[in-house]
C-alpha positions, 0 to 999 in steps of 0.5 A: 345741819351743815355737818349732816349735809356734809356726811350725807354727801360723803355717804352718797359719794361712797355709794357711787364709788362702791357701785363703780368699783364693785365686781361687775355683773353676777361675778361672785366676789370670791372669784374676782381677781386681785387686780379688781380688789387692789384697784378698788382699795387704792381708790377708796383709801385715796378718797378717804385720805383726801376727804379727811386730809389724812387728819386724826382718825383717818385710818380708822375711817378708812378701815370702816369704808373698806369694810363697807365696800367689801360688804357691799360687794358680797363679802361676809361681814366677819370675813370683811372684818378679818381682811381689813384687820390684816391690812397694814 
């Protein structure tokens, strides 16, 4: 049960972060400037690294979180996958 509570807490934390970091208003995600995306990705990567203590598997989870964020922000799932796969 504790593990499920911890996972739920993490997902709720991510939902709040996504809401805070997503493009504001009715701005199409494709027209949002790079600064917005860089800021969001930097904060999300930092949050994942902190949460996982950069232990085994953190990089894969980080890519997953970035895909979730892009999808939340209105980016097509296939395009989000391609973007995240290009990240090095």
